[in-house]
C-alpha positions as CSV (number, residue, x, y, z in Angstrom):
1,M,125.7,86.0,286.7
2,K,124.1,88.5,289.1
3,I,125.6,89.7,292.3
4,A,123.7,91.7,295.0
5,F,125.3,94.9,296.2
6,K,124.8,93.7,299.8
7,K,127.2,90.7,299.1
8,L,130.1,93.1,298.4
9,G,132.5,94.1,301.1
10,S,136.0,95.5,301.7
11,Q,137.6,92.2,300.4
12,P,137.6,91.8,296.6
13,L,134.9,89.4,295.3
14,H,136.2,87.5,292.2
15,F,133.9,86.8,289.3
16,E,134.0,85.1,285.9
17,V,131.4,85.2,283.1
18,N,131.7,83.3,279.9
19,S,129.7,84.3,276.8
20,D,130.3,82.6,273.4
21,S,134.1,82.9,272.9
22,T,134.7,85.6,275.5
23,L,135.7,85.5,279.2
24,F,135.0,88.5,281.5
25,S,136.8,88.1,284.8
26,G,137.9,90.3,287.6
27,D,137.1,91.6,291.1
28,L,134.4,93.8,292.7
29,I,135.1,95.7,295.8
30,M,132.9,98.1,297.9
31,K,134.3,101.6,298.1
32,K,131.5,103.4,299.9
33,S,128.0,102.4,301.0
34,N,126.5,102.6,297.5
35,L,129.6,102.6,295.3
36,A,131.6,99.6,294.2
37,Q,134.7,99.4,291.9
38,L,134.9,96.8,289.1
39,N,138.4,95.9,287.8
40,G,138.3,93.3,285.1
41,T,139.6,91.9,281.8
42,I,137.7,90.8,278.7
43,T,139.6,88.1,276.8
44,G,138.8,85.8,273.9
45,S,137.5,86.9,270.5
46,I,134.5,88.4,268.8
47,S,133.2,88.5,265.2
48,I,133.2,92.1,263.9
49,P,132.3,93.4,260.4
50,C,134.7,95.5,258.4
51,D,133.3,99.0,258.1
52,L,134.2,99.1,254.4
53,C,133.3,95.7,252.9
54,A,131.2,94.2,255.8
55,E,133.2,91.0,255.8
56,E,133.1,89.3,259.2
57,V,136.5,88.9,260.8
58,E,137.5,87.5,264.2
59,R,139.1,90.0,266.5
60,A,141.1,88.9,269.5
61,L,140.2,90.6,272.7
62,N,142.4,91.5,275.7
63,E,140.6,94.6,277.1
64,E,141.2,95.9,280.6
65,V,138.0,97.6,282.1
66,T,137.8,99.6,285.3
67,F,134.8,101.6,286.4
68,Y,132.5,102.2,289.4
69,L,129.0,100.8,290.0
70,S,126.5,102.8,291.8
71,D,123.6,101.2,293.7
72,G,120.9,103.4,292.2
73,I,121.2,107.0,290.9
74,F,124.7,108.5,291.5
75,E,124.6,112.0,292.9
76,D,128.0,113.4,293.2
77,N,129.8,116.2,291.4
78,N,133.0,114.2,290.7
79,D,133.0,114.1,286.8
80,E,136.3,112.1,286.8
81,L,134.7,108.8,287.6
82,D,133.2,106.4,285.0
83,I,129.9,105.4,286.8
84,V,127.5,102.7,285.8
85,E,124.2,103.0,287.7
86,I,122.7,99.7,288.8
87,D,119.0,99.1,289.1
88,K,117.4,97.1,292.0
89,S,120.7,96.6,293.8
90,M,121.7,93.7,291.5
91,I,124.9,93.8,289.4
92,D,124.3,91.9,286.2
93,L,127.8,91.0,285.0
94,E,126.4,89.4,281.7
95,E,124.7,92.7,280.8
96,I,127.9,94.6,281.6
97,L,129.9,92.2,279.4
98,Y,127.4,92.6,276.6
99,S,127.5,96.4,276.8
100,E,131.3,96.4,276.7
101,I,131.4,94.1,273.7
102,E,128.9,96.4,271.9
103,L,131.1,99.4,272.8
104,I,134.1,97.6,271.2
105,K,132.1,96.8,268.1
106,S,131.1,100.4,267.7
107,D,134.7,101.4,267.0
108,Y,135.9,101.9,263.4
109,F,137.3,98.6,262.1
110,C,138.9,97.9,258.8
111,C,139.9,94.3,257.7
112,K,143.3,93.4,256.3
113,N,141.9,93.3,252.7
114,C,140.6,96.9,253.0
115,E,143.5,98.4,254.9
116,G,145.2,101.2,252.9
117,T,142.3,101.7,250.4
118,S,141.3,105.2,249.6
119,L,138.2,104.8,251.7
120,D,140.2,103.7,254.8
121,R,140.6,106.6,257.1
122,E,141.0,107.2,260.8
123,F,138.2,108.7,262.8
């Protein structure tokens, strides 16, 4: 699902994106002329390998995501904001969902069979 920046306004625009066994839903709202805020939730489940034995395990998701979307390059000195720069004035929510899932998968994960082993450690 793609949404053009020019479609956003001061009223929240609701979205829902399904991918495999995940649902990404939430609202987009324009904050400034080239800056929008995304507030959403990713629910469902993903298959993720254990970092010790590589066994695939289903992991339930209920992740809250909030960040800002910039129409083009963001030039501001406010380092406190999480900014995603959008190319060609089109917000690709499927791409954002894919990126968020890959970010979750990059975390350290240990399955129940490997928990407590001598190799299991927190990073």
